[in-house]
Backbone as CSV, one residue per row, in Angstrom:
resi,resn,N_x,N_y,N_z,CA_x,CA_y,CA_z,C_x,C_y,C_z
1,MET,6.381,-10.441,14.097,5.883,-11.010,12.887,6.216,-12.467,12.796
2,GLU,5.303,-13.287,12.321,5.488,-14.724,12.285,6.345,-15.150,11.099
3,LYS,7.247,-16.100,11.376,7.921,-16.815,10.315,7.232,-18.169,10.167
4,ILE,7.103,-18.670,8.956,6.396,-19.914,8.742,7.394,-21.032,8.600
5,PRO,7.490,-21.947,9.600,8.397,-23.088,9.487,7.849,-24.087,8.468
6,LEU,8.678,-24.498,7.539,8.219,-25.403,6.513,8.589,-26.851,6.783
7,GLU,9.792,-27.111,7.212,10.170,-28.502,7.411,11.434,-28.621,8.213
8,MET,11.645,-29.785,8.805,12.893,-30.123,9.480,13.481,-31.292,8.734
9,SER,14.807,-31.281,8.585,15.420,-32.361,7.792,16.682,-32.851,8.459
10,GLY,16.873,-34.199,8.463,18.128,-34.795,8.929,18.307,-34.721,10.427
11,ASP,19.434,-35.293,10.847,19.739,-35.368,12.266,20.104,-34.003,12.832
12,ASP,20.544,-33.096,11.999,20.933,-31.760,12.497,19.717,-30.851,12.740
13,GLU,18.541,-31.399,12.452,17.304,-30.647,12.672,17.290,-29.265,12.011
14,THR,17.762,-29.244,10.763,17.744,-27.987,9.994,16.288,-27.608,9.740
15,ILE,15.972,-26.343,9.994,14.626,-25.842,9.798,14.614,-24.791,8.710
16,ARG,13.698,-24.925,7.764,13.543,-23.906,6.719,12.371,-23.003,7.042
17,PHE,12.556,-21.701,6.781,11.492,-20.714,7.048,11.156,-19.975,5.757
18,ARG,9.912,-19.482,5.728,9.506,-18.543,4.673,9.053,-17.271,5.403
19,ASP,9.754,-16.176,5.151,9.424,-14.934,5.805,8.233,-14.269,5.134
20,CYS,7.693,-13.274,5.764,6.466,-12.626,5.294,6.657,-11.098,5.362
21,PHE,7.366,-10.539,4.389,7.664,-9.113,4.418,6.427,-8.224,4.259
22,SER,5.398,-8.768,3.642,4.190,-7.943,3.469,3.685,-7.486,4.837
23,VAL,3.717,-8.374,5.812,3.243,-8.048,7.159,4.155,-6.962,7.770
24,ARG,5.457,-7.085,7.577,6.365,-6.059,8.111,6.079,-4.691,7.525
25,TYR,5.808,-4.679,6.234,5.550,-3.401,5.561,4.300,-2.725,6.091
26,ILE,3.210,-3.498,6.232,1.976,-2.817,6.710,2.098,-2.464,8.200
27,GLN,2.803,-3.280,8.986,3.077,-2.876,10.356,3.880,-1.585,10.392
28,SER,4.895,-1.489,9.567,5.721,-0.283,9.509,4.900,0.931,9.108
29,ALA,4.061,0.753,8.097,3.214,1.884,7.643,2.300,2.358,8.766
30,ALA,1.742,1.426,9.518,0.834,1.824,10.617,1.606,2.531,11.737
31,VAL,2.821,2.023,12.086,3.620,2.670,13.099,3.984,4.093,12.705
32,LEU,4.432,4.273,11.479,4.786,5.593,10.959,3.587,6.515,10.959
33,CYS,2.444,5.983,10.614,1.200,6.773,10.614,0.882,7.280,12.011
34,ARG,1.014,6.383,13.011,0.719,6.777,14.396,1.718,7.820,14.896
35,LEU,2.969,7.664,14.520,3.988,8.628,14.937,3.730,10.010,14.366
36,GLY,3.339,10.046,13.086,3.008,11.330,12.460,1.779,11.967,13.095
37,TYR,0.800,11.121,13.419,-0.427,11.639,14.064,-0.092,12.274,15.411
38,ALA,0.795,11.612,16.177,1.180,12.141,17.486,1.801,13.530,17.366
39,ILE,2.616,13.716,16.342,3.243,15.037,16.113,2.170,16.074,15.763
40,GLU,1.255,15.695,14.890,0.194,16.649,14.519,-0.641,17.043,15.720
41,GLN,-0.909,16.106,16.595,-1.702,16.407,17.768,-0.920,17.317,18.746
42,GLU,0.379,17.019,18.894,1.189,17.815,19.819,1.368,19.242,19.377
43,TYR,1.495,19.444,18.077,1.849,20.774,17.561,0.686,21.436,16.794
44,ARG,-0.537,20.917,16.934,-1.647,21.498,16.164,-1.961,22.926,16.490
45,ASP,-1.697,23.342,17.694,-1.950,24.750,18.088,-0.687,25.593,18.199
46,ASN,0.408,25.062,17.675,1.687,25.754,17.781,2.179,26.128,16.384
47,PRO,2.143,27.394,16.001,2.554,27.786,14.678,4.046,27.705,14.446
48,ASP,4.809,27.652,15.505,6.296,27.618,15.392,6.804,26.195,15.644
49,ILE,6.689,25.404,14.627,7.132,23.998,14.724,8.630,23.916,14.474
50,PRO,9.423,23.326,15.369,10.858,23.193,15.133,11.153,22.468,13.832
51,SER,12.191,22.865,13.142,12.473,22.299,11.832,12.730,20.815,11.874
52,ASP,13.368,20.316,12.968,13.642,18.910,13.048,12.351,18.109,13.255
53,ILE,11.372,18.674,13.957,10.091,18.023,14.141,9.320,18.001,12.826
54,ARG,9.362,19.097,12.100,8.710,19.168,10.820,9.293,18.094,9.858
55,LEU,10.620,17.981,9.842,11.283,16.993,9.003,10.897,15.582,9.428
56,ARG,10.850,15.325,10.730,10.473,13.986,11.233,9.038,13.649,10.793
57,HIS,8.157,14.613,10.905,6.768,14.409,10.493,6.689,14.066,8.998
58,GLU,7.409,14.806,8.214,7.423,14.568,6.757,7.947,13.161,6.445
59,ALA,9.012,12.747,7.149,9.599,11.427,6.914,8.617,10.329,7.278
60,PHE,7.932,10.493,8.402,6.924,9.510,8.808,5.813,9.363,7.799
61,MET,5.291,10.495,7.343,4.153,10.462,6.429,4.537,9.928,5.036
62,LEU,5.663,10.388,4.546,6.144,9.966,3.231,6.353,8.444,3.216
63,ASN,7.036,7.962,4.233,7.369,6.520,4.248,6.188,5.620,4.621
64,ALA,5.201,6.194,5.293,3.956,5.432,5.520,3.267,5.144,4.209
65,VAL,3.257,6.113,3.301,2.650,5.954,1.960,3.462,4.926,1.179
66,LEU,4.783,5.055,1.160,5.632,4.127,0.414,5.490,2.701,0.940
67,SER,5.462,2.563,2.269,5.376,1.244,2.857,4.015,0.575,2.584
68,SER,2.970,1.413,2.460,1.661,0.857,2.163,1.659,0.178,0.782
69,VAL,2.300,0.799,-0.189,2.331,0.199,-1.535,3.341,-0.981,-1.546
70,ALA,4.405,-0.879,-0.754,5.340,-2.009,-0.657,4.575,-3.240,-0.106
71,PHE,3.664,-3.006,0.817,2.803,-4.051,1.343,1.975,-4.722,0.246
72,LEU,1.384,-3.857,-0.616,0.587,-4.397,-1.729,1.438,-5.229,-2.676
73,GLU,2.638,-4.715,-2.983,3.554,-5.428,-3.880,3.954,-6.781,-3.294
74,SER,4.404,-6.773,-2.022,4.908,-8.003,-1.425,3.791,-9.019,-1.171
75,THR,2.579,-8.529,-0.878,1.459,-9.457,-0.644,1.219,-10.331,-1.876
76,ILE,1.108,-9.731,-3.053,0.829,-10.508,-4.261,2.072,-11.323,-4.666
77,ASN,3.266,-10.799,-4.425,4.472,-11.551,-4.779,4.668,-12.760,-3.879
78,GLU,4.307,-12.633,-2.601,4.421,-13.749,-1.673,3.406,-14.833,-2.029
79,LEU,2.188,-14.454,-2.433,1.210,-15.441,-2.836,1.709,-16.160,-4.074
80,TYR,2.255,-15.433,-5.000,2.849,-16.016,-6.209,3.944,-17.038,-5.850
81,ALA,4.847,-16.634,-4.927,5.965,-17.517,-4.529,5.428,-18.763,-3.856
82,ASP,4.435,-18.627,-2.951,3.894,-19.764,-2.265,3.243,-20.758,-3.232
83,ALA,2.521,-20.223,-4.197,1.876,-21.062,-5.209,2.904,-21.782,-6.074
84,ALA,3.880,-20.980,-6.565,4.894,-21.537,-7.495,5.800,-22.544,-6.789
85,ASP,6.096,-22.341,-5.503,7.018,-23.220,-4.783,6.335,-24.373,-4.086
86,GLY,5.016,-24.401,-4.162,4.291,-25.464,-3.500,4.378,-25.406,-1.993
87,ALA,4.469,-24.188,-1.465,4.579,-24.016,-0.013,3.233,-24.187,0.620
88,PRO,3.183,-24.719,1.856,1.903,-24.854,2.576,1.373,-23.488,2.912
89,PHE,0.037,-23.359,2.854,-0.586,-22.066,3.147,-1.107,-22.049,4.575
90,SER,-2.137,-22.843,4.840,-2.643,-22.875,6.208,-3.028,-24.265,6.667
91,GLY,-2.759,-25.252,5.826,-3.099,-26.615,6.192,-4.494,-27.019,5.775
92,ASP,-5.316,-26.075,5.279,-6.648,-26.374,4.839,-6.603,-26.958,3.423
93,ASP,-7.227,-28.132,3.242,-7.154,-28.827,1.955,-7.697,-27.998,0.811
94,ARG,-8.801,-27.319,1.051,-9.426,-26.489,-0.003,-8.482,-25.384,-0.435
95,GLU,-7.793,-24.785,0.546,-6.850,-23.705,0.222,-5.647,-24.241,-0.533
96,GLU,-5.196,-25.423,-0.160,-4.070,-26.022,-0.853,-4.447,-26.301,-2.325
97,VAL,-5.649,-26.781,-2.537,-6.109,-27.054,-3.924,-6.129,-25.766,-4.724
98,LEU,-6.653,-24.694,-4.095,-6.708,-23.419,-4.804,-5.318,-22.937,-5.207
99,LEU,-4.365,-23.026,-4.286,-2.972,-22.586,-4.594,-2.382,-23.435,-5.680
100,ARG,-2.604,-24.754,-5.628,-2.060,-25.633,-6.668,-2.693,-25.301,-8.022
101,THR,-4.012,-24.944,-8.014,-4.667,-24.584,-9.255,-4.044,-23.325,-9.835
102,ILE,-3.827,-22.328,-8.989,-3.186,-21.085,-9.431,-1.800,-21.376,-9.993
103,ALA,-1.020,-22.193,-9.257,0.346,-22.508,-9.666,0.352,-23.202,-11.022
104,GLY,-0.575,-24.168,-11.217,-0.620,-24.910,-12.473,-0.928,-24.023,-13.671
105,ARG,-1.815,-23.078,-13.473,-2.195,-22.175,-14.570,-1.173,-21.068,-14.773
106,TRP,-0.442,-20.767,-13.680,0.531,-19.698,-13.713,1.728,-20.044,-14.640
107,LYS,2.007,-21.349,-14.785,3.153,-21.746,-15.568,3.025,-21.328,-17.030
108,ASN,1.816,-21.092,-17.443,1.599,-20.684,-18.841,1.656,-19.170,-19.035
109,GLU,1.874,-18.468,-17.925,1.928,-17.008,-17.980,3.378,-16.541,-18.093
110,LYS,3.639,-15.624,-18.983,4.993,-15.100,-19.183,5.137,-13.727,-18.526
111,ASN,6.276,-13.521,-17.842,6.602,-12.225,-17.239,5.506,-11.721,-16.301
112,PHE,4.888,-12.677,-15.563,3.821,-12.272,-14.637,4.339,-11.247,-13.636
113,ASP,5.567,-11.466,-13.118,6.098,-10.588,-12.074,6.447,-9.207,-12.584
114,ARG,6.439,-8.995,-13.898,6.720,-7.683,-14.470,5.448,-6.945,-14.826
115,ALA,4.328,-7.564,-14.663,3.050,-6.908,-14.983,2.750,-5.818,-13.969
116,PRO,1.958,-4.800,-14.342,1.590,-3.777,-13.353,0.940,-4.402,-12.133
117,LEU,1.098,-3.727,-10.987,0.683,-4.316,-9.712,-0.769,-4.745,-9.705
118,LEU,-1.695,-3.887,-10.073,-3.122,-4.245,-10.026,-3.450,-5.321,-11.066
119,THR,-2.706,-5.390,-12.164,-2.899,-6.436,-13.134,-2.599,-7.796,-12.542
120,ARG,-1.589,-7.852,-11.686,-1.241,-9.088,-11.030,-2.359,-9.588,-10.101
121,TYR,-2.944,-8.652,-9.360,-4.072,-9.039,-8.494,-5.238,-9.565,-9.338
122,GLN,-5.555,-8.836,-10.407,-6.670,-9.273,-11.244,-6.365,-10.618,-11.908
123,LYS,-5.130,-10.827,-12.278,-4.773,-12.086,-12.962,-4.893,-13.252,-11.992
124,VAL,-4.458,-13.093,-10.783,-4.622,-14.189,-9.781,-6.077,-14.564,-9.636
125,LEU,-6.958,-13.585,-9.540,-8.386,-13.846,-9.411,-8.890,-14.580,-10.658
126,SER,-8.390,-14.203,-11.796,-8.790,-14.888,-13.044,-8.333,-16.354,-13.044
127,LEU,-7.071,-16.578,-12.620,-6.557,-17.943,-12.580,-7.304,-18.811,-11.596
128,ALA,-7.763,-18.181,-10.529,-8.528,-18.932,-9.520,-10.004,-18.994,-9.834
129,GLU,-10.388,-18.401,-10.990,-11.789,-18.403,-11.428,-12.693,-17.709,-10.418
130,LYS,-12.184,-16.577,-9.926,-12.930,-15.740,-8.986,-13.260,-14.393,-9.680
131,PRO,-14.313,-13.717,-9.270,-14.685,-12.448,-9.899,-13.627,-11.386,-9.693
132,PRO,-13.205,-10.672,-10.743,-12.196,-9.618,-10.622,-12.802,-8.359,-9.986
133,PHE,-11.930,-7.434,-9.633,-12.407,-6.117,-9.239,-12.932,-5.397,-10.462
134,GLU,-14.093,-4.770,-10.332,-14.712,-4.057,-11.434,-14.271,-2.597,-11.432
135,GLU,-14.244,-2.023,-12.633,-14.007,-0.581,-12.724,-15.060,0.161,-11.950
136,GLY,-14.667,1.135,-11.157,-15.615,1.814,-10.307,-15.683,1.299,-8.898
137,ASP,-15.057,0.146,-8.648,-14.990,-0.391,-7.280,-14.146,0.574,-6.466
138,ARG,-14.671,1.071,-5.356,-13.979,2.126,-4.586,-12.638,1.666,-4.064
139,ALA,-12.576,0.404,-3.571,-11.318,-0.096,-3.039,-10.263,-0.151,-4.142
140,PHE,-10.671,-0.605,-5.327,-9.766,-0.712,-6.470,-9.299,0.687,-6.895
141,ASP,-10.246,1.647,-6.960,-9.918,2.982,-7.445,-8.979,3.719,-6.442
142,HIS,-9.242,3.571,-5.150,-8.401,4.198,-4.150,-6.937,3.676,-4.205
143,VAL,-6.832,2.365,-4.371,-5.495,1.785,-4.434,-4.790,2.181,-5.735
144,ARG,-5.538,2.300,-6.804,-4.924,2.772,-8.047,-4.360,4.161,-7.886
145,ASP,-5.099,5.044,-7.215,-4.607,6.401,-6.944,-3.380,6.354,-6.045
146,LEU,-3.408,5.483,-5.029,-2.273,5.342,-4.110,-1.039,4.892,-4.858
147,ILE,-1.160,3.937,-5.740,-0.050,3.454,-6.519,0.503,4.562,-7.407
148,GLY,-0.402,5.409,-7.918,0.033,6.546,-8.709,0.910,7.497,-7.914
149,ILE,0.519,7.746,-6.659,1.335,8.605,-5.795,2.692,7.985,-5.582
150,ARG,2.714,6.682,-5.247,4.003,6.001,-5.007,4.898,6.072,-6.251
151,ASN,4.311,5.795,-7.412,5.110,5.800,-8.646,5.694,7.199,-8.894
152,HIS,4.894,8.225,-8.637,5.396,9.591,-8.835,6.527,9.901,-7.860
153,LEU,6.380,9.485,-6.615,7.423,9.748,-5.601,8.683,8.949,-5.865
154,MET,8.526,7.715,-6.266,9.702,6.833,-6.486,10.431,7.189,-7.775
155,HIS,9.720,7.657,-8.771,10.331,7.983,-10.069,10.180,9.476,-10.352
156,TYR,10.452,10.231,-9.336,10.168,11.671,-9.357,10.977,12.408,-10.431
157,ARG,10.275,13.277,-11.146,10.925,14.167,-12.127,10.469,15.581,-11.807
158,ARG,11.416,16.476,-11.703,11.096,17.854,-11.344,10.251,18.506,-12.419
159,GLU,9.310,19.320,-11.960,8.421,19.998,-12.895,8.066,21.348,-12.327
160,TRP,7.678,22.266,-13.218,7.229,23.578,-12.767,5.821,23.424,-12.175
161,VAL,5.605,24.094,-11.061,4.291,24.108,-10.403,3.821,25.554,-10.351
162,GLU,2.636,25.817,-10.853,2.093,27.178,-10.839,1.001,27.263,-9.781
163,VAL,1.071,28.289,-8.965,0.024,28.543,-7.963,-0.668,29.822,-8.378
164,SER,-1.863,29.693,-8.959,-2.623,30.827,-9.486,-3.489,31.425,-8.379
165,PRO,-3.799,32.729,-8.515,-4.729,33.367,-7.566,-6.078,32.626,-7.588
166,LYS,-6.749,32.570,-6.448,-8.000,31.849,-6.337,-9.001,32.370,-7.364
167,GLY,-9.567,31.446,-8.123,-10.579,31.809,-9.119,-9.999,32.082,-10.471
168,SER,-8.666,32.159,-10.589,-8.030,32.414,-11.887,-7.906,31.102,-12.650
169,PRO,-8.330,31.064,-13.927,-8.217,29.838,-14.702,-6.754,29.581,-15.127
170,SER,-6.404,28.313,-15.224,-5.047,27.935,-15.633,-5.092,27.482,-17.091
171,THR,-4.130,27.937,-17.884,-4.180,27.638,-19.318,-3.048,26.677,-19.718
172,HIS,-2.174,26.266,-18.793,-1.061,25.398,-19.154,-1.472,23.920,-19.006
173,LYS,-0.646,23.044,-19.564,-0.909,21.598,-19.512,-0.844,21.115,-18.057
174,GLU,-1.765,20.257,-17.704,-1.866,19.763,-16.319,-0.594,18.996,-15.941
175,THR,-0.011,19.338,-14.816,1.189,18.668,-14.307,0.753,17.477,-13.447
176,ALA,1.733,16.634,-13.100,1.481,15.503,-12.240,0.936,15.955,-10.905
177,SER,1.510,17.055,-10.386,1.083,17.582,-9.108,-0.368,18.062,-9.163
178,GLU,-0.754,18.722,-10.249,-2.129,19.179,-10.411,-3.087,18.029,-10.610
179,LYS,-2.618,16.970,-11.262,-3.441,15.776,-11.417,-3.787,15.169,-10.079
180,PHE,-2.766,15.052,-9.190,-3.019,14.477,-7.866,-3.906,15.402,-7.039
181,ALA,-3.755,16.694,-7.181,-4.619,17.640,-6.484,-6.078,17.414,-6.898
182,ARG,-6.305,17.249,-8.164,-7.663,17.042,-8.664,-8.232,15.731,-8.171
183,MET,-7.425,14.663,-8.135,-7.914,13.364,-7.758,-8.141,13.190,-6.242
184,LEU,-7.247,13.851,-5.463,-7.174,13.485,-4.037,-7.687,14.529,-3.072
185,ARG,-7.916,15.736,-3.536,-8.169,16.861,-2.628,-9.275,16.588,-1.606
186,ARG,-10.311,15.836,-1.982,-11.444,15.590,-1.071,-11.421,14.215,-0.465
187,LYS,-10.334,13.492,-0.608,-10.297,12.121,-0.076,-9.826,12.036,1.382
188,PHE,-9.120,13.050,1.852,-8.583,13.003,3.221,-8.233,14.416,3.686
189,ALA,-7.986,14.523,4.991,-7.605,15.826,5.556,-6.223,16.230,5.094
190,VAL,-6.018,17.534,4.890,-4.704,17.992,4.393,-3.714,18.063,5.553
191,ASN,-2.432,18.165,5.177,-1.355,18.315,6.138,-1.516,19.638,6.886
192,PRO,-1.729,19.598,8.182,-1.962,20.845,8.924,-0.744,21.754,9.008
193,PHE,0.442,21.206,8.706,1.668,22.006,8.801,2.032,22.686,7.475
194,ALA,1.286,22.426,6.412,1.596,23.028,5.133,0.907,24.374,4.967
195,HIS,1.658,25.376,4.559,1.078,26.691,4.339,0.017,26.637,3.244
196,LYS,-1.031,27.373,3.386,-2.168,27.333,2.463,-1.796,27.781,1.074
197,ASN,-0.728,28.572,0.934,-0.307,29.028,-0.378,0.577,28.025,-1.123
198,LEU,0.966,26.962,-0.444,1.760,25.938,-1.080,0.862,25.001,-1.914
199,PRO,1.391,24.384,-2.951,0.553,23.500,-3.793,0.034,22.309,-2.987
200,PHE,-1.087,21.765,-3.415,-1.689,20.628,-2.696,-0.720,19.462,-2.668
201,PHE,-0.164,19.128,-3.825,0.794,17.997,-3.875,2.197,18.517,-4.172
202,PRO,3.168,18.167,-3.334,3.077,17.217,-2.223,2.835,17.850,-0.881
203,ASP,2.939,19.179,-0.757,2.978,19.836,0.538,1.728,19.611,1.389
204,GLN,0.551,19.993,0.852,-0.642,19.840,1.631,-1.131,18.375,1.675
205,CYS,-0.708,17.604,0.715,-1.158,16.203,0.598,-0.541,15.293,1.676
206,LEU,0.780,15.413,1.862,1.481,14.411,2.643,1.463,14.695,4.142
207,GLY,0.278,14.546,4.730,0.112,14.626,6.189,-0.490,13.333,6.694
208,HIS,-0.907,13.328,7.929,-1.508,12.113,8.504,-2.728,11.647,7.758
209,GLY,-3.530,12.601,7.241,-4.713,12.212,6.489,-4.388,11.311,5.325
210,CYS,-3.372,11.674,4.565,-2.956,10.862,3.421,-2.376,9.532,3.848
211,ALA,-1.518,9.553,4.883,-0.920,8.306,5.370,-1.972,7.337,5.877
212,GLU,-2.928,7.844,6.634,-4.005,6.991,7.146,-4.829,6.422,6.010
213,TRP,-5.170,7.272,5.043,-5.905,6.835,3.842,-5.134,5.734,3.115
214,ALA,-3.812,5.862,3.025,-2.991,4.850,2.330,-3.018,3.526,3.073
215,VAL,-2.819,3.545,4.367,-2.813,2.324,5.180,-4.170,1.646,5.131
216,MET,-5.211,2.412,5.413,-6.560,1.815,5.506,-7.037,1.247,4.178
217,ASN,-6.787,1.986,3.100,-7.257,1.516,1.784,-6.428,0.344,1.269
218,SER,-5.170,0.262,1.657,-4.369,-0.923,1.287,-4.982,-2.182,1.945
219,ILE,-5.346,-2.048,3.212,-5.911,-3.176,3.931,-7.304,-3.515,3.421
220,ILE,-8.120,-2.505,3.155,-9.470,-2.729,2.615,-9.359,-3.487,1.292
221,PHE,-8.411,-3.090,0.462,-8.281,-3.731,-0.852,-7.830,-5.196,-0.710
222,THR,-6.790,-5.428,0.106,-6.309,-6.812,0.230,-7.319,-7.694,0.988
223,ASP,-8.069,-7.119,1.930,-9.168,-7.857,2.563,-10.160,-8.354,1.504
224,ALA,-10.524,-7.437,0.603,-11.505,-7.799,-0.458,-10.891,-8.855,-1.374
225,PHE,-9.603,-8.738,-1.681,-8.912,-9.710,-2.533,-8.950,-11.084,-1.921
226,PHE,-8.568,-11.200,-0.646,-8.568,-12.525,-0.004,-9.945,-13.070,0.217
227,ARG,-10.948,-12.200,0.394,-12.324,-12.688,0.469,-12.735,-13.308,-0.826
228,LYS,-12.365,-12.692,-1.933,-12.676,-13.246,-3.234,-12.042,-14.630,-3.415
229,LEU,-10.798,-14.770,-2.948,-10.118,-16.068,-3.038,-10.554,-17.058,-1.974
230,GLU,-11.298,-16.560,-0.972,-11.705,-17.361,0.179,-10.480,-17.926,0.918
231,LEU,-9.473,-17.037,1.079,-8.258,-17.359,1.821,-8.115,-16.361,2.969
232,PRO,-7.498,-16.785,4.078,-7.263,-15.867,5.173,-6.086,-14.932,4.829
233,PRO,-6.187,-13.610,5.080,-5.053,-12.703,4.852,-3.893,-13.075,5.757
234,PRO,-2.652,-12.940,5.274,-1.491,-13.262,6.088,-1.283,-12.343,7.294
235,TYR,-1.974,-11.216,7.307,-1.823,-10.258,8.429,-2.945,-10.336,9.429
236,ASP,-3.785,-11.372,9.322,-4.920,-11.514,10.245,-4.496,-11.458,11.693
237,GLY,-3.352,-12.056,11.994,-2.899,-12.180,13.397,-2.337,-10.905,13.991
238,VAL,-2.161,-9.860,13.145,-1.594,-8.632,13.677,-2.495,-7.414,13.475
239,ARG,-3.764,-7.654,13.248,-4.672,-6.531,12.961,-4.691,-5.484,14.078
240,GLU,-4.510,-5.936,15.314,-4.555,-5.000,16.405,-3.342,-4.062,16.379
241,GLU,-2.302,-4.388,15.596,-1.116,-3.560,15.489,-1.220,-2.572,14.318
242,LEU,-2.342,-2.589,13.599,-2.455,-1.793,12.361,-3.294,-0.529,12.540
243,LEU,-3.443,-0.091,13.792,-4.146,1.154,14.055,-3.364,2.334,13.480
244,THR,-4.068,3.397,13.058,-3.403,4.512,12.397,-3.348,5.768,13.263
245,ARG,-3.861,5.690,14.496,-3.771,6.840,15.380,-3.910,6.368,16.825
């Protein structure tokens, strides 16, 4: 991953760097996704999966999802920091003007860094006088669902999960797990190692299908965001490392 050298000062040739953790996060998510896929391929015809392999697969898939949202968080936070600190972006005058415009208007915003993640993306587009993501935009909707998964996993609260016989109506209040099942069931392939009688979320959900969906939709969303800003994404140089299988 590239570090961006900003300046050298004095006779001691001190060099200042700005790191780019967003790139590390999406690289990590892609690596974890590929590792989980390799396990699914190796054991797809083997019903007796060793417990340590099953645990490794779960760790890869779970953390691929978390790292994908960490990528989204750090991407917008790094753009904010670059604009606020007057850091060089790519040397293009038009891009520098855009960042300075965002920075100048940002000073009037209070608690921007505490706003919900997608609100921050929309606000940057507004400050730059670019069209926001519209409700119903598939990239926006997929990422909103992904953030919902991350929030539930990070701030997990135990709840009762009911598994009713097929065709039997449920009369209780919808749980978080049932909400995710309703939203996500047809978006990606289920975890092949999860027993069919287990609930969709998290057991059937957290397989390679979900992890790949998380990585790909994170990139699709940020690609669209940077296109709107007419800026190059910071991960452009490592796209070949972001394969999911």
